[in-house]
C-alpha positions in Angstrom: 30.2 26.6 -46.1 29.5 30.0 -43.9 25.7 30.6 -42.8 25.4 34.4 -42.6 22.5 36.8 -41.7 21.6 38.1 -45.3 18.4 35.9 -47.3 21.4 34.8 -49.7 22.2 31.3 -49.9 25.6 30.7 -51.9 26.3 27.2 -53.2 29.5 26.5 -55.3 29.3 23.7 -57.4 32.4 21.9 -58.7 30.8 20.0 -61.8 29.9 22.7 -64.2 28.0 20.1 -66.5 25.5 19.5 -63.9 24.8 23.3 -63.4 24.2 23.5 -67.1 21.9 21.0 -67.1 20.1 22.1 -64.2 19.4 25.6 -65.0 18.4 23.8 -68.8 15.7 21.7 -67.0 14.6 24.3 -65.3 14.1 26.9 -68.2 12.4 24.3 -70.2 9.9 23.9 -67.5 9.6 27.6 -67.0 11.0 27.7 -63.5 14.1 30.0 -62.5 16.2 28.5 -59.8 15.5 30.6 -57.2 11.5 29.1 -57.6 12.2 25.4 -57.8 15.0 25.9 -54.7 11.7 27.3 -52.7 9.5 24.9 -53.8 12.1 22.0 -52.8 12.9 23.1 -49.5 9.1 23.9 -48.8 8.4 20.4 -49.8 11.6 19.0 -47.8 10.7 20.8 -44.7 6.8 19.6 -44.8 8.0 16.1 -45.1 10.3 16.5 -42.0 7.3 18.2 -39.8 5.4 15.2 -40.8 7.8 12.8 -40.1 8.2 14.1 -36.5 4.3 14.5 -36.2 4.2 11.0 -36.7 6.7 9.6 -34.3 4.8 11.7 -31.4 1.5 9.1 -31.3 3.9 6.6 -31.1 5.8 7.8 -28.3 2.2 8.4 -26.5 0.8 4.9 -27.1 4.4 4.0 -25.6 3.6 5.7 -22.1 1.9 4.1 -19.4 -1.7 5.1 -18.5 -2.1 5.8 -14.9 -5.9 4.6 -13.8 -8.2 7.7 -13.6 -7.5 9.7 -10.1 -4.3 7.5 -9.3 -2.2 10.8 -9.5 -4.9 12.9 -7.2 -3.7 12.9 -3.7 -6.3 11.6 -1.1 -7.9 13.7 1.6 -7.1 12.9 4.9 
């Protein structure tokens, strides 16, 4: 699928029955496809950001810790 500069996202769904079921389920919940999509994308991105943040402390814990002042140059 092409990725353009517009604000539109176009998805061709081959299975028309899935499309109809999705729209029916969203209508029962009082949601539009756009509302549902924006919400789902927000949750997806937040979960990715949270998982990326979880990895950072683990990496820091694996780094060797130099004793205080070990990296400073001694005065001649």
